[in-house]
C-alpha positions in Angstrom: -88.8 15.1 -6.6 -92.6 14.7 -6.5 -92.9 17.0 -3.5 -90.7 19.7 -5.0 -92.7 19.7 -8.2 -96.0 19.8 -6.4 -94.9 22.7 -4.3 -94.1 24.5 -7.5 -97.7 24.2 -8.6 -97.4 21.5 -11.2 -100.3 19.3 -12.2 -100.3 15.6 -11.5 -99.7 14.7 -15.1 -97.0 17.3 -15.5 -95.3 16.0 -12.3 -95.4 12.3 -13.5 -94.0 13.3 -16.9 -91.3 15.4 -15.3 -90.2 12.5 -13.0 -90.2 10.1 -16.0 -87.9 12.4 -17.9 -85.7 12.8 -14.9 -85.4 9.0 -14.5 -84.4 8.7 -18.2 -81.8 11.4 -17.9 -80.4 9.7 -14.8 -80.1 6.4 -16.7 -78.4 8.1 -19.7 -76.0 9.9 -17.3 -75.1 6.6 -15.6 -74.6 5.0 -19.0 -72.3 7.9 -20.2 -70.4 7.6 -16.9 -69.9 3.8 -17.5 -68.7 4.4 -21.1 -66.2 7.1 -20.0 -64.9 4.9 -17.1 -64.5 2.0 -19.5 -62.7 4.1 -22.0 -60.3 5.4 -19.4 -59.4 1.9 -18.3 -58.2 0.8 -21.8 -55.2 2.6 -23.3 -55.6 4.0 -26.8 -53.6 4.5 -29.9 -51.0 7.2 -30.3 -47.5 8.3 -29.6 -45.9 6.9 -26.4 -42.6 8.6 -26.8 -41.2 11.2 -29.2 -38.8 12.9 -26.8 -41.3 15.4 -25.4 -43.4 13.0 -23.3 -41.0 11.2 -21.1 -43.4 11.8 -18.2 -45.5 9.0 -19.5 -42.7 6.6 -18.4 -41.4 5.6 -15.0 -37.7 5.4 -15.3 -35.3 3.7 -12.9 -31.6 3.2 -13.1 -29.4 4.9 -15.7 -32.1 6.3 -18.0 -31.9 9.7 -19.7 -33.7 11.6 -22.4 -31.8 13.9 -24.7 -32.3 15.1 -28.3 -35.6 13.2 -28.5 -33.8 9.9 -27.6 -34.4 7.8 -24.6 -31.2 6.0 -23.5 -30.9 3.1 -21.1 -27.5 2.2 -20.0 -26.1 -0.6 -17.8 -27.6 -3.7 -16.2 -30.4 -2.1 -14.1 -32.0 0.5 -16.4 -35.7 0.3 -16.9 -38.5 2.4 -18.4 -42.1 1.3 -17.8 -45.1 3.0 -19.5 -47.3 4.4 -16.7 -50.9 3.3 -16.6 -50.6 1.3 -19.8 -53.3 -1.3 -20.5 -52.9 -3.0 -23.9 -54.2 -6.3 -25.2 -54.3 -6.2 -29.0 -51.9 -3.7 -30.6 -49.2 -2.8 -33.1 -46.2 -1.3 -31.3 -43.4 0.4 -33.3 -40.0 1.5 -32.0 -36.8 2.8 -33.5 -33.8 1.4 -31.6 -30.0 1.4 -31.7 -27.5 -0.5 -29.5 -23.9 0.5 -28.7 -21.3 -2.2 -28.2 -22.4 -4.4 -25.3 -25.9 -2.9 -25.3 -28.7 -5.5 -24.9 -32.0 -5.9 -23.1 -35.7 -6.4 -24.1 -39.0 -4.8 -24.9 -41.8 -6.2 -22.7 -45.5 -6.3 -23.4 -48.5 -7.5 -21.4 -46.4 -6.8 -18.4 -46.5 -4.8 -15.1 -44.0 -2.6 -13.3 -42.4 -5.6 -11.7 -41.9 -7.5 -15.0 -43.3 -10.6 -13.4 -45.7 -11.3 -16.3 -45.8 -11.0 -20.1 -43.5 -11.6 -23.0 -40.2 -10.0 -24.0 -38.6 -9.3 -27.3 -34.8 -9.4 -27.2 -32.6 -6.5 -28.1 -29.1 -7.9 -28.8 -26.8 -7.3 -31.7 -23.6 -8.5 -30.0 -22.2 -11.3 -32.1 -19.6 -12.0 -29.5 -22.3 -12.7 -26.9 -21.9 -16.1 -25.3 -25.6 -16.6 -25.5 -25.7 -16.3 -29.3 -29.1 -17.8 -29.9 -31.2 -14.9 -28.4 -30.6 -12.2 -30.9 -32.7 -9.1 -31.7 -36.3 -9.9 -32.4 -36.4 -13.1 -30.4 -39.6 -13.9 -28.6 -37.5 -15.0 -25.6 -37.9 -18.6 -24.5 -40.5 -19.3 -27.2 -38.9 -18.3 -30.6 -35.2 -17.6 -29.9 -33.4 -16.3 -33.0 -29.8 -17.2 -34.0 -29.4 -14.3 -36.5 -29.6 -10.5 -35.9 -30.5 -8.4 -38.9 -28.7 -5.4 -37.7 -25.3 -4.3 -36.3 -24.4 -2.4 -33.2 -24.4 1.4 -33.7 -27.1 1.0 -36.4 -30.7 2.3 -36.1 -33.4 -0.2 -36.9 -37.1 -0.5 -36.6 -38.9 -3.1 -34.5 -42.6 -3.8 -35.0 -44.4 -6.0 -32.5 -48.0 -7.0 -33.3 -50.3 -8.9 -30.9 -53.7 -9.9 -32.2 -55.6 -12.5 -30.3 -53.3 -15.5 -29.9 -50.8 -14.4 -32.5 -47.5 -12.6 -31.9 -45.6 -11.2 -34.9 -42.2 -9.4 -34.8 -40.7 -7.6 -37.8 -37.2 -6.1 -38.0 -36.8 -3.4 -40.6 -40.0 -4.6 -42.2 -38.8 -8.3 -42.4 -40.8 -10.9 -40.4 -38.7 -12.8 -37.9 -41.3 -14.2 -35.6 -44.8 -15.6 -36.3 -46.0 -17.4 -33.2 -49.5 -18.5 -32.2 -49.9 -19.3 -28.5 -52.0 -22.5 -28.3 -54.7 -23.3 -25.8 -52.2 -25.3 -23.7 -48.8 -23.7 -24.1 -45.7 -25.5 -22.9 -43.9 -23.5 -20.2 -41.2 -24.4 -17.7 -41.4 -23.0 -14.2 -38.7 -20.4 -15.2 -40.9 -19.2 -18.1 -44.4 -19.6 -16.5 -44.9 -15.8 -16.8 -44.6 -15.8 -20.6 -48.3 -15.9 -21.5 -50.7 -13.6 -23.2 -53.0 -11.4 -21.0 -52.9 -7.6 -21.1 -50.7 -5.0 -19.6 -48.3 -2.2 -20.1 -45.0 -1.9 -22.1 -41.5 -1.8 -20.6 -38.0 -1.5 -21.9 -35.1 -2.9 -19.9 -31.3 -2.9 -20.3 -29.2 -5.8 -19.0 -26.0 -5.3 -20.8 -22.9 -3.2 -20.4 -23.6 -0.8 -23.3 -26.5 1.4 -24.2 -30.0 0.9 -25.8 -31.3 4.0 -27.5 -35.0 4.4 -28.4 -37.0 7.0 -30.3 -40.4 7.3 -32.0 -42.5 4.8 -29.9 -46.1 4.6 -31.3 -48.9 2.2 -30.7 -52.2 1.4 -32.6 -54.9 -0.5 -30.8 -56.4 -3.4 -32.8 -60.2 -4.0 -32.7 -60.7 -7.4 -31.1 -63.8 -8.0 -33.2 -61.6 -8.2 -36.3 -59.6 -11.2 -34.9 -60.6 -14.8 -35.6 -59.1 -16.5 -32.6 -60.5 -19.9 -33.5 -58.8 -19.8 -36.8 -55.6 -18.9 -35.1 -55.8 -21.8 -32.6 -56.4 -24.2 -35.5 -53.0 -23.3 -36.8 -51.2 -23.4 -33.5 -48.6 -26.1 -32.7 -49.4 -28.8 -30.1 -46.7 -27.7 -27.7 -47.2 -30.5 -25.2 -45.8 -32.8 -27.8 -43.4 -30.4 -29.5 -39.7 -31.0 -28.8 -38.7 -27.7 -30.4 -40.6 -25.5 -27.9 -39.0 -27.5 -25.1 -35.5 -26.7 -26.5 -36.4 -23.0 -26.5 -37.7 -23.2 -23.0 -34.6 -25.0 -21.8 -32.4 -22.3 -23.3 -30.8 -24.5 -25.9 -29.9 -23.1 -29.3 -32.4 -24.3 -31.9 -30.6 -24.3 -35.3 -30.6 -26.6 -38.3 -27.0 -26.0 -39.6 -27.5 -27.9 -42.9 -30.5 -26.9 -45.0 -30.6 -26.8 -48.8 -32.9 -25.0 -51.2 -33.7 -28.2 -53.1 -36.7 -30.0 -54.6 -38.8 -26.8 -54.8 -37.9 -25.4 -51.4 -37.6 -21.6 -52.0 -36.1 -19.1 -49.6 -39.6 -17.7 -49.0 -41.1 -21.1 -48.1 -38.1 -21.9 -46.0 -38.4 -18.7 -44.0 -42.1 -19.3 -43.4 -41.5 -22.9 -42.4 -38.7 -21.8 -40.0 -41.0 -19.3 -38.3 -43.8 -21.9 -38.0 -41.7 -24.7 -36.5 -39.4 -22.5 -34.4 -36.3 -24.0 -36.0 -33.7 -21.5 -37.2 -32.2 -22.5 -40.6 -28.7 -22.2 -42.1 -29.1 -22.2 -45.9 -26.1 -23.8 -47.6 -25.6 -24.1 -51.4 -23.5 -26.9 -52.8 -20.3 -25.4 -54.1 -17.8 -27.2 -56.4 -17.2 -28.6 -59.8 -20.5 -29.9 -61.2 -22.6 -28.1 -58.6 -24.7 -24.9 -58.8 -21.9 -22.6 -57.6 -18.5 -23.2 -59.2 -16.5 -19.9 -58.8 -15.9 -16.9 -56.6 -18.2 -14.5 -58.6 -21.1 -16.9 -58.3 -20.5 -17.1 -54.5 -20.7 -13.3 -54.2 -23.8 -13.1 -56.4 -25.5 -15.7 -54.2 -24.5 -14.0 -50.9 -25.6 -10.5 -52.1 -29.1 -12.0 -52.7 -29.2 -13.9 -49.4 -27.7 -11.5 -46.8 -31.0 -9.8 -46.2 -32.8 -13.2 -45.6 -33.4 -14.5 -42.1 -30.9 -17.3 -42.4 -27.4 -18.0 -41.3 -25.4 -18.7 -44.5 -23.2 -21.7 -44.8 -21.3 -23.3 -47.7 -21.1 -27.0 -48.5 -17.7 -27.6 -50.1 -18.0 -30.4 -52.6 -15.3 -32.8 -53.9 -11.7 -32.7 -52.9 -10.9 -30.1 -55.6 -13.0 -27.4 -53.9 -9.9 -26.0 -52.1 -8.4 -24.8 -55.4 -11.8 -23.8 -56.9 -12.6 -21.0 -54.4 -10.3 -18.4 -52.8 -9.7 -18.2 -49.1 -11.1 -14.6 -49.1 -14.3 -15.7 -50.6 -14.7 -18.6 -48.2 -14.6 -16.1 -45.3 -17.7 -14.4 -46.6 -19.8 -17.3 -45.4 -20.8 -17.7 -41.8 -19.1 -21.1 -41.9 -18.0 -23.8 -44.3 -18.6 -27.5 -44.1 -17.7 -30.6 -46.1 -18.0 -34.4 -45.9 -15.8 -37.3 -46.9 -18.2 -38.9 -49.4 -16.2 -38.0 -52.5 -12.6 -39.1 -53.0 -10.4 -41.3 -55.1 -10.1 -44.9 -54.0 -6.8 -46.9 -53.7 -6.9 -47.6 -57.5 -7.4 -43.9 -58.4 -11.1 -44.2 -59.2 -13.4 -41.2 -58.4 -15.7 -42.5 -55.6 -19.0 -41.0 -54.4 -20.0 -43.2 -51.5 -23.8 -42.6 -51.8 -23.8 -44.0 -55.4 -23.5 -47.8 -55.5 -22.1 -47.8 -59.0 -19.1 -45.8 -57.8 -18.2 -47.9 -54.8 -16.0 -51.0 -55.7 -16.0 -53.0 -52.5 -13.8 -56.1 -53.0 -12.9 -56.6 -49.3 -15.1 -54.9 -46.7 -12.5 -54.6 -44.0 -9.9 -53.2 -46.3 -12.6 -50.8 -47.8 -13.5 -49.7 -44.3 -9.9 -48.9 -43.5 -9.7 -46.9 -46.7 -12.8 -44.9 -45.6 -11.2 -44.0 -42.3 -8.0 -42.9 -44.1 -10.0 -40.7 -46.4 -12.0 -39.2 -43.5 -8.8 -38.3 -41.6 -7.4 -36.7 -44.7 -10.6 -34.6 -45.2 -10.4 -33.5 -41.6 -7.2 -31.6 -42.5 -9.1 -29.4 -45.0 -9.9 -25.8 -44.0 -13.5 -26.1 -43.0 -15.5 -25.5 -39.8 -17.8 -28.6 -39.6 -17.5 -32.2 -40.7 -20.9 -33.4 -42.0 -22.6 -36.6 -43.1 -20.1 -38.1 -40.6 -18.8 -41.6 -40.7 -21.1 -42.4 -43.7 -20.9 -46.0 -45.0 -22.0 -47.2 -48.4 -24.6 -49.8 -49.1 -24.6 -52.6 -48.0 -22.0 -51.8 -45.3 -24.3 -49.2 -43.8 -26.6 -52.0 -42.4 -23.7 -53.0 -40.1 -22.6 -49.5 -39.0 -21.7 -50.5 -35.5 -19.8 -53.6 -36.6 -17.5 -51.7 -39.0 -17.0 -48.7 -36.6 -14.8 -50.7 -34.2 -13.4 -49.2 -31.0 -10.0 -48.7 -32.7 -11.5 -46.9 -35.7 -13.7 -44.7 -33.6 -10.7 -43.7 -31.5 -8.6 -42.9 -34.5 -11.4 -40.8 -36.0 -12.2 -38.9 -32.9 -8.6 -38.2 -32.2 -8.2 -36.7 -35.7 -11.5 -34.7 -35.4 -10.5 -33.2 -32.0 -7.0 -32.3 -33.3 -8.6 -30.6 -36.3 -10.9 -28.4 -34.2 -13.8 -29.0 -36.4 -17.4 -29.5 -35.2 -19.2 -32.8 -35.7 -22.6 -32.9 -37.4 -25.4 -35.1 -36.1 -27.1 -35.9 -39.3 -30.9 -36.3 -39.8 -30.8 -37.8 -43.3 -28.8 -40.8 -42.4 -29.2 -40.8 -38.6 -25.4 -40.8 -38.1 -23.0 -40.9 -36.3 -24.0 -43.4 -33.6 -24.2 -42.7 -29.9 -20.8 -44.3 -29.2 -19.0 -41.9 -31.6 -20.9 -38.9 -30.2 -20.0 -39.8 -26.6 -16.3 -40.2 -27.5 -16.4 -36.8 -29.4 -18.0 -35.1 -26.5 -15.4 -36.4 -24.1 -12.7 -35.1 -26.4 -14.2 -31.6 -26.3 -15.6 -31.6 -29.8 -18.5 -29.2 -30.6 -21.6 -30.3 -32.4 -24.2 -29.3 -35.0 -27.6 -30.6 -36.0 -28.2 -31.0 -39.7 -31.1 -32.1 -41.9 -29.2 -32.3 -45.2 -32.6 -32.3 -46.8 -33.1 -33.4 -50.4 -36.7 -32.4 -50.6 -38.7 -29.4 -49.2 -39.5 -31.4 -46.1 -36.8 -30.2 -43.7 -36.3 -32.4 -40.7 -37.8 -31.8 -37.3 -34.4 -32.8 -35.8 -35.8 -35.8 -34.1 -32.6 -37.9 -34.3 -30.4 -35.0 -33.2 -32.7 -34.3 -30.2 -32.7 -37.9 -29.2 -28.9 -38.0 -29.4 -28.7 -34.8 -27.5 -30.7 -36.3 -24.6 -29.0 -39.7 -24.6 -25.5 -38.1 -24.8 -26.2 -35.2 -22.4 -25.3 -32.5 -24.8 -25.8 -28.9 -23.5 -25.8 -25.5 -25.1 -22.1 -25.2 -24.4 -21.5 -28.3 -26.6 -22.9 -26.6 -29.7 -20.9 -24.9 -32.4 -21.3 -21.1 -32.5 -21.5 -19.7 -36.1 -19.5 -16.6 -37.0 -22.5 -14.8 -38.3 -22.1 -11.8 -40.6 -24.6 -9.4 -42.2 
């Protein structure tokens, strides 16, 4: 450059100034090139699919675009966003499934789907795997309730900001998960970690998944307080609930009450935090909050939109004539216990109240309890709860009173009735021997807190019995969930 400028007749000072300017322009040009290159390597906000830009997606299998709708059909249909590179974002999609249609939305993934997380698309209530419904953060926060029906359009929002993953369905939060510093992952789920990557939609069912209006907004990482997020994350290395999700076991507390100040809002937040799905059940019967059919319907109309399976606890032996069979069918299931009955002298007994238990001969009283249990098992409910409860002071010798003959009689009646058996957290009942006999008889099981305060159980007794008795997902009762 110096020689060229000298030949053109420039002075020494002019030449030096010109070279200085050229160097500065060169540095600016390199900086601009770096900025442009960096900008091109990070995908931006905007529309990813509105029916006119399907060329942004690599489609394999039975994938078609018509009338601004992308349709994936069958078990090997896949659409992957080309050249997508997203880390922190808000992704919004409108989706609809036809009967048998199911699959997932992937993020932080690649064209091979060997990395990243997936959000389940599944509104099939007849699915054998009923604990991975729409909105599930698969293997981490599996959901037992879908908010939508097949053939019904719904909106899914997926937000990833730092270590937090949030999923909303039709504006309602269903997942709030913070990935800790040391997440627990089995070998089968080792890929389910935060990083960055593209989006993908896959179909693995017999029906169709229809998608429209896919948009994304990039989140500025400087607005995210990752340290604050990690401070709220669960210690997954010592968390039995994440281990159940990872092992593909349904995580549902079938027996939760809104009592002691526990509101539906607090329960929903608590459920999302712990990863335990809740069934909310009101106490229904004479002297309880709900006493007639109209009150049942008023309650259900308020609760249908909530992220809970809805059960009914039938109270007292007169509940059968208090509520109509048609009304009972509106619940996802009905359960009862044998804690309330009339004793051999016609006295109304509530076994948990010492003043209402008149124990003159313990062995005779125990035989009466077994008689009452077998009678209750003939009532039209789905689950028998607070099972094999004994009053004080007999409860201190549970194993002594539940002899082999009494256990056999109970389990035979239970299996004949077709009812599921609750493993109860409040009383830590029944014992292992009864559970093993029930399992051998083909009885299904539920886990239940039966909470009397806002502190819903972590299901520790149920999980211990599950492990000791070898219970699997197939041993668990499947609710008949409605919307």
